[in-house]
N, C-alpha and C positions, 0 to 999 in steps of 0.2 A: 505494500500499498504506499501511496506517495500523497503527499498533502501540501497545500500552499495556502498561507493564511495571511491576508491583509500585506500582499507583496513578498512575503518571505516563504522559501521552501524550508519545511520543516523536517529537521533530521531524523525526529522520531517522532511521527504522526501520533502515536499512542500515548505520548507524555502530554502533561497538562499543557494546554495552550490557550484555551477560550476562558475569559473572565467569567467567575463564577456568578457576577451579576449581569451577564449578557442576556438580554430580552428573549434572545432565541433558547436560551436554555432554560431559563425561569418560568417563562410563560407561552414557550411556543411561537413568539413573535417573528416569524420569519416565511421566508419562501424559498424553493429550491428547485433545481431541475436534475433529472438523472438522464444521462445521455449515454446511449450505446457507442463503445467504439470497436473498430474492427482492426486489427493489427496496428493499434496505436492512434486510427484516425476516427474522429469524432463523426457520428452521423447525424445529419439534420440540425446541426448546430445552430445556424441561423434561425431556423424556426425555434428551437429552445430558448435562444436568449431573448428572441421577441415575447415568448410567453413569461420568461421571467420577469420582464419588464411590466408586462400587463398584470401579473401576481403581485408583483411589488405596489404597483399604482393602486390595485384593488385593496391592497392591506394599508394603504396609506403610508407606506416607507418611501424613502428617496429613491430615485432611480438608479440602479446600479451604474457605474461605469463600463460599459461593454468592452472597450479597449484592456481595463485592468483585467476584466474576466478573462479576456483572450489571453491574455500574458500569463494567468494563472493555469490555464488550459494546457499551454505551450510547455510551462514549467513540469506539471505533472505527468504529462505524456512524453517527456524525454527520456532517454536510457532504454531500459528493457520493456517498454510497453508495446513497442513495434513486435516484439515476439509473441505476445499474447493474442489468441485469435479473437476472443471477444473480451471485451472489459465494460466496467461501468465508471463513469464520470459523474460525480454529484458535484453541484454548483449550489451553494448555502449562502444567503443573502438575509441577515437578521437585522434588527433594530438596534444592535448594540447594547452597550453598558447603559443600564437604567436602574431606578431605585426599585429595591423589592414591591411587588404589587403589580397591578395592570398597567399603570400610568407609564408613558415611556418618559425616558430621559433625552438629555440634549448631546449626548455623545455620539460619535461617528459610527456608522454603520459596520457590519462585521461581513466580511466576505472568506468564504472558504472554497476551496476546489480540492476535492480529492478523487483519487483514482484507485480503483484495485480490478484484478484479473476475475471473471467469473466464469462458470460454465454455461455452455449453450443451453437454452431451455429445451424441455422435452417437447416432442412434436403434439403431444396431447395432455390434457390434465382434466381434474374432475372438481365440481364447484358445489356449495352448498347454500341455500338461502340463510340469511340470519334474520333474528327477530326485530333487529334495530333498523330504522329508516334515515336515508338521508334528507337534510331540509333544504329542499331547492329553493327556499325563501332566505335562507341564512346569509349571515354578513360575507362568510368566506365561500357561498358556494361557487364551485367552478374554478376556485382559485387554488395553485399548488402550494398549500402553506405547511410549515414544518409541524403543525399541530397533527399528529398520527395515531393518538391513543386510542381513537374510535376505531382506526383501521387495525390496530395491534389487537384490540379485544375480540374484535369481528374475526380475523384470521386465525385467532386461537380457538374461536367458537367453530370454525369450518374445520380445521384441523383435527379437534376432538371427534370429528364425524367422518373422518376418513378422506376430507377433501382437501386440496391444496390452495383454494381460492374461495373467498366469500363473496356473495352477491347480493347488493341492497336493492330494495324499493325505495322510493321516495314517500313524502307525506301524504301522496295522492295514491299510493299503491302500485304506481307504474315503474316498470323496470329502470332503474339507474345506471349503476357501475359497479365493478368489483373494488376491492381495496385498494389495488394499483393498476387496474386494467379497465377498458372499454369492452362492452359486449355487443357483438354482432350475431344475427340468428336469420333464419331462413324461413319463411312461411310462402306457401305456394310457389316455391321457386324465386320468390323475390328475397334479396339480402336486405337487411333493416338493422336500423340500431335508433337506442333514444336519442332524443333531440336535445340540445344542450339546456333547453330551458327545463329539462327534467332534473337537472342539478348535477349532472356529470360534468368530470373534468373535460376540457378539450384538447384531447390527447393529440400527440404529434402523430403517432401511428394511427389513430383513429381518422384524422384529418385527411393522411396518405392514402389510407384504404379506400376511404370515400372518394378521393380524387380518381385513383389507379384502377379501383374494382367497380365503383357505381355501387351505391346503396342508399336507400329511403330513409331520411331521418323520420320518426314516427314515434309517438308515445303509447304504450299499451300496459294494461296490468300485468304485473310480474307472472302473477297464477295463470294469466293465459298464456303468456310466452312459453314458461315452462313448460305447459302441457301441451300446447300446440307447434311449437318450433320442430322442424325437421332436421335441421342442423343449427348448433352453437359454436362460435369461437370467441375466443379474449384475444386482445390485442394489448400491447403496451411496450415501451422502449427496449425491454429485453426479451419479451414473448416473442415479437412480431405477430405472425398469425398461429395461434395455437388452438387446434381444435380442443372441444369438450366432449369427453367420452361419457360423463354422467354427471347430472345435475340433482342433487338429492337423491331420490332413488329413481329416478328415471335415467335409462341408458339410452345413449345416442351414436349415431354413426362417427368415426373419428379418425380421418375425416370424411365428410360427406363430399359429394360432388362440387358444390359451391365453395366448400372452405378450401377444397384441395386447389381449386383455380385460384382462388384469392392468394393463397400461400405461394403458388408457383409464381403469379404476377408479382406479387412482393419481391421474392428472390430476384427476378429478371429486373424489374425497377430499381431496386438497391444497387444490383451490381453495375448501373450505368452511372450513378453519381452519388457522391457521399453528401451533398448538401443541396437536396431537392428543394 
């Protein structure tokens, strides 16, 4: 693992570096991006940085200096990163030091860029519906914030049930998203995915799958999708297009015809450019 903090490459990323008063640490007042790397090269970095800025604005944080971010990216991807087939680059931007409590301080924001190698995602996965909902009307709906405790709880719930990802409905009962993924499904041969109004994250992979494969954005009750979809797949930065073989107690083809086509299209288009 390599990490860069506020302009300096850390000699030991596991050693203490962030102030204990940092608002990102004390109350989760921050935003982040996770970027896939292939042999040390970041994929869709321009799109990720644009979303980082949108999330920061939505949270009321100052805009990160993208030149600084890119310098951090170059620093952590130097050296042996090119030898790693797949890696994860994480860019974190927080409100910086602040008094204990919810109110922000006047200190400078904190920027961390970290990198580690990862294993390639499996071709298929299993999901479980969780009893909690996403609030599509909440202040952080659609923002990629560091406040992930809800996702941690949901993912643990799913794992207890033999699944590797949790799926949320929103307060209206409509399908929303996974803890770290967007959901696509097929009904009567048509590829569909929830609208952003459902409260899901505007995933980079989600956007590219819609552009490259075509999909109708539509909101529908989660229980109806789970019962009626003929195929389901998840997408995310590190999953790409990942077939779902089981949703709760329902078995699904993994991959189905549409899912296979999307995975093949993804692989072909990804090979054309690293910054679509």
